[in-house]
C-alpha positions in Angstrom: -14.2 39.4 -36.3 -12.6 39.5 -32.9 -14.7 38.1 -30.0 -14.9 40.1 -26.9 -16.0 39.2 -23.4 -18.6 41.9 -22.9 -20.4 40.7 -19.8 -19.3 42.2 -16.5 -17.5 39.6 -14.4 -20.0 38.5 -11.9 -18.2 37.6 -8.7 -17.0 34.1 -8.3 -19.5 33.5 -5.5 -22.3 34.1 -8.0 -20.8 31.9 -10.7 -20.6 29.1 -8.2 -24.1 29.7 -7.1 -25.4 29.4 -10.6 -23.6 26.1 -11.3 -26.6 23.8 -10.8 -27.2 20.1 -11.6 -26.5 19.7 -15.3 -29.3 17.1 -15.5 -31.7 19.9 -14.9 -31.1 21.6 -18.2 -33.5 20.9 -21.0 -32.3 20.1 -24.6 -32.7 23.1 -26.9 -35.7 22.7 -29.3 -36.1 24.4 -32.6 -38.4 27.1 -31.1 -37.0 30.6 -30.5 -37.9 30.4 -26.8 -35.9 27.7 -25.0 -37.9 28.0 -21.8 -39.5 30.6 -19.5 -38.5 31.3 -15.9 -41.5 32.7 -14.0 -42.7 34.1 -17.3 -39.3 35.5 -18.4 -38.2 33.9 -21.7 -34.8 32.6 -22.4 -34.2 32.8 -26.1 -32.3 30.4 -28.2 -30.3 33.3 -29.7 -29.2 34.4 -26.3 -27.9 30.9 -25.5 -26.1 30.8 -28.8 -24.6 34.2 -28.3 -23.3 33.4 -24.9 -21.8 30.1 -26.1 -20.1 31.9 -29.0 -18.8 34.6 -26.8 -17.5 32.5 -23.9 -16.6 29.2 -25.6 -16.3 29.8 -29.4 -12.5 30.2 -29.5 -12.1 27.1 -27.3 -14.4 25.0 -29.4 -12.7 26.0 -32.6 -9.5 24.3 -31.4 -11.1 20.8 -31.4 -12.1 18.4 -34.2 -15.7 18.9 -35.3 -17.0 15.7 -33.7 -15.3 16.4 -30.4 -16.5 20.0 -30.5 -20.1 18.9 -31.0 -19.9 16.5 -28.0 -18.5 19.3 -25.9 -21.1 21.8 -27.2 -24.0 19.6 -25.8 -22.6 19.8 -22.3 -21.8 23.5 -22.7 -25.4 24.2 -23.8 -26.7 22.5 -20.6 -24.4 24.5 -18.4 -25.2 27.8 -20.2 -28.9 27.3 -19.9 -28.6 26.5 -16.2 -26.5 29.6 -15.6 -29.1 31.7 -17.5 -31.9 30.2 -15.4 -30.0 31.2 -12.2 -29.4 34.7 -13.6 -33.0 35.3 -14.4 -34.0 34.2 -10.9 -31.6 36.5 -9.3 -32.5 39.5 -11.5 -36.2 38.9 -10.8 -35.5 38.7 -7.1 -33.5 41.9 -7.2 -36.4 43.7 -8.9 -38.9 42.3 -6.4 -36.7 43.7 -3.6 -37.0 47.2 -5.3 -33.3 47.3 -6.3 -32.6 49.7 -9.2 -29.7 50.7 -11.4 -29.2 54.4 -11.8 -28.3 55.9 -15.2 -24.9 57.1 -13.9 -24.0 53.6 -12.7 -24.9 52.3 -16.1 -22.8 54.8 -17.9 -19.7 54.3 -15.7 -19.9 50.5 -15.7 -20.4 50.4 -19.5 -17.3 52.5 -19.9 -15.4 50.3 -17.4 -16.2 47.2 -19.5 -15.0 49.0 -22.6 -11.8 50.1 -20.9 -11.1 46.5 -19.9 -11.5 45.2 -23.5 -10.5 48.1 -25.7 -8.7 50.8 -23.7 -9.2 54.3 -25.0 -12.2 53.4 -27.0 -15.8 54.8 -26.8 -18.8 52.6 -26.1 -19.9 53.0 -29.7 -16.5 51.9 -31.1 -16.5 48.9 -28.7 -20.0 47.8 -29.8 -19.0 48.0 -33.4 -15.9 45.9 -32.8 -17.8 43.4 -30.7 -20.6 43.2 -33.1 -23.4 43.6 -30.6 -26.3 46.0 -30.2 -26.3 48.8 -27.6 -29.6 47.4 -26.3 -28.1 44.0 -25.6 -25.0 45.5 -24.0 -27.1 47.7 -21.7 -29.3 44.7 -20.8 -26.2 42.6 -19.8 -24.7 45.4 -17.8 -28.0 46.3 -16.0 -28.7 42.7 -15.1 -25.2 42.1 -13.7 -25.4 45.3 -11.6 -28.8 44.2 -10.2 -27.3 40.8 -9.2 -24.3 42.4 -7.5 -26.7 44.7 -5.6 -28.8 41.8 -4.5 -25.6 39.8 -3.5 -24.4 42.8 -1.4 -27.8 43.1 0.3 -28.0 39.3 1.0 -24.5 39.1 2.4 -24.5 42.3 4.4 -25.1 40.5 7.7 -23.0 37.4 7.2 -20.6 37.1 10.1 -16.8 37.3 9.4 -14.7 34.2 10.2 -13.6 34.1 13.8 -9.9 33.8 15.0 -10.7 30.2 16.1 -12.0 29.3 12.6 -9.0 30.8 10.9 -6.6 29.0 13.2 -8.4 25.7 12.8 -8.2 26.0 9.0 -4.5 26.8 9.3 -3.8 23.7 11.4 -5.9 21.4 9.2 -4.2 22.6 6.0 -0.7 23.3 7.4 1.0 21.2 4.7 -0.4 23.6 2.1 0.6 26.8 3.9 3.8 27.1 1.9 5.1 29.5 -0.8 6.9 27.7 -3.5 10.1 29.1 -5.1 9.2 31.2 -8.2 10.6 33.7 -10.6 9.2 36.4 -12.8 10.9 36.5 -16.2 10.8 37.8 -19.7 12.3 36.1 -22.8 12.9 36.5 -26.5 12.2 33.4 -28.5 13.7 32.7 -32.0 11.7 29.7 -33.1 13.2 26.6 -34.6 10.2 24.3 -34.1 9.7 22.3 -37.3 13.0 23.3 -38.8 15.3 20.4 -39.7 17.7 21.9 -42.2 21.2 22.4 -40.5 21.9 25.6 -42.3 18.5 27.1 -41.4 19.1 26.1 -37.8 22.5 27.8 -37.8 20.9 30.9 -39.2 18.3 31.0 -36.4 21.0 30.5 -33.8 23.1 33.3 -35.3 20.0 35.5 -35.2 19.4 34.8 -31.5 23.1 35.4 -30.7 23.0 38.8 -32.5 19.9 39.9 -30.5 21.6 38.8 -27.2 24.7 40.7 -28.1 22.8 43.8 -28.9 21.2 43.7 -25.4 24.7 43.2 -23.8 26.3 46.0 -25.8 23.6 48.5 -24.8 22.6 48.2 -21.1 20.1 51.0 -21.6 18.1 49.0 -24.2 14.8 48.0 -22.6 14.4 44.2 -22.7 10.6 44.3 -22.9 10.5 46.8 -25.8 13.2 44.8 -27.6 11.3 41.5 -27.0 8.1 43.0 -28.4 10.1 43.8 -31.6 12.2 40.6 -31.9 10.5 37.7 -30.2 8.7 35.1 -32.3 6.9 33.6 -29.3 3.3 34.3 -28.1 4.5 36.4 -25.2 6.3 38.8 -27.7 3.4 41.4 -27.8 3.6 41.5 -24.0 7.3 42.4 -24.1 8.2 38.7 -23.6 6.6 38.8 -20.1 6.0 35.2 -18.8 4.7 36.4 -15.4 5.5 34.6 -12.2 6.1 30.8 -12.5 7.3 28.0 -10.3 9.8 25.2 -10.8 8.6 22.6 -13.2 6.2 24.8 -15.1 8.5 25.3 -18.0 10.4 22.8 -20.2 13.5 21.5 -18.3 16.1 23.5 -20.1 14.3 26.8 -19.7 13.4 25.9 -16.1 17.0 25.3 -15.1 18.2 28.5 -16.7 15.5 30.7 -15.2 16.1 29.4 -11.7 19.9 29.6 -11.7 20.3 32.9 -13.6 21.0 36.1 -11.7 18.3 38.8 -11.4 18.6 41.5 -14.0 21.1 39.8 -16.2 20.7 38.8 -19.9 21.3 35.1 -19.8 23.1 32.7 -22.1 21.2 31.3 -25.1 18.9 28.4 -24.0 17.9 25.8 -26.6 14.6 24.0 -26.2 12.3 22.2 -28.6 10.7 25.6 -29.3 13.8 27.3 -30.3 16.5 29.7 -28.9 15.6 31.7 -25.8 17.2 34.8 -24.3 16.0 35.1 -20.7 16.0 37.9 -18.3 14.9 37.2 -14.7 13.3 40.2 -13.1 12.3 38.9 -9.7 12.8 35.8 -7.5 10.6 34.7 -4.7 12.2 32.2 -2.3 10.4 29.1 -0.9 9.0 29.5 2.6 6.4 28.3 5.1 3.8 30.8 6.2 3.1 31.5 9.8 -0.5 31.9 11.0 0.1 35.7 11.4 1.4 35.9 7.8 -1.3 33.8 6.1 -4.2 34.6 8.5 -5.7 37.5 6.4 -5.7 35.3 3.3 -7.4 32.5 5.2 -10.0 34.9 6.5 -10.7 36.1 2.9 -11.0 32.5 1.7 -13.4 31.5 4.5 -15.5 34.6 3.9 -15.7 34.0 0.2 -16.7 30.3 0.9 -19.4 31.5 3.2 -20.7 34.0 0.7 -20.7 31.4 -2.1 -22.7 29.0 0.0 -25.2 31.6 1.0 -25.8 32.6 -2.6 -26.0 29.0 -3.7 -28.7 28.4 -1.1 -30.6 31.5 -2.3 -30.5 30.2 -5.9 -31.7 26.8 -4.7 -34.6 28.4 -2.9 -35.5 30.5 -5.9 -35.4 27.5 -8.2 -37.5 25.4 -5.9 -40.3 28.1 -6.0 -39.9 29.0 -9.6 -42.2 28.1 -12.6 -39.8 26.9 -15.3 -41.6 26.0 -18.4 -40.3 24.5 -21.6 -42.6 25.3 -24.6 -44.7 22.3 -25.5 -43.7 20.3 -22.4 -45.3 22.2 -19.6 -43.7 23.1 -16.3 -40.2 21.8 -15.8 -39.1 21.7 -12.2 -35.3 21.3 -12.2 -33.8 18.7 -9.9 -32.2 20.0 -6.7 -28.5 20.1 -6.7 
């Protein structure tokens, strides 16, 4: 069954705030309750669900022994994130923050649209293999945390012009835009093929596809790539997004950065196979002035300030919290 990311994406500042000292996380016992946070239980099944949802696919790519070693560290991190989440939800509720039914309905549909566009909540839940109760709980808690964050950060000062200029001067060497291109490609794979006849057949197939594109300028490259490409980007119409020099294998890199925009390039052979490349956009290298990059620096500094504020809040909540692991009494996590 396909795994879906069903939780709302809590802003980066909250993710950073919840990343506490890994040594603070207790090992999971056999009990159904891992621990309680101010009386709120964190269940073993919840930890397992979150690991499967967020890390299952990644873990499946490693040998069993390596995956098991990684799992132990992941469990610690997940438990710590869940502790922080409970603390923030409880704090939001103590502040009288509430989630209205309309907000719930709209947000749940937004999550569905992000994962399965055009589907209903019911269809999404069936595909994801989760209960409506669990989905609603996840959505409600994330909305509460975002409301609390908005309240906490409402009075934080914005970065001053002097702070922005200082950051620019201190990091001037990084205030550059590297040359990049946006391109699509069609790949006819030859990886693993050693038979000369089979290789010639693959090359002929690639040449035929390229010629079809040249013979019919109205033929949409993306649509054709979705039909013909054997690479992982095929379903996206061969779209590779924006990439800089050195990010692709040398043969592909050289072709992409010398090819004219909008043209169907010559066949390019790499260890993956034969590529037909179409460059759609090129961004030249340049150095940003303070005026050009200033707004982005301001956004970065503001985000940094918000992250630090939320981390401090979580630290304070943890310090005052009663975190109890069944059978071991109160467990006060170390300060990060």
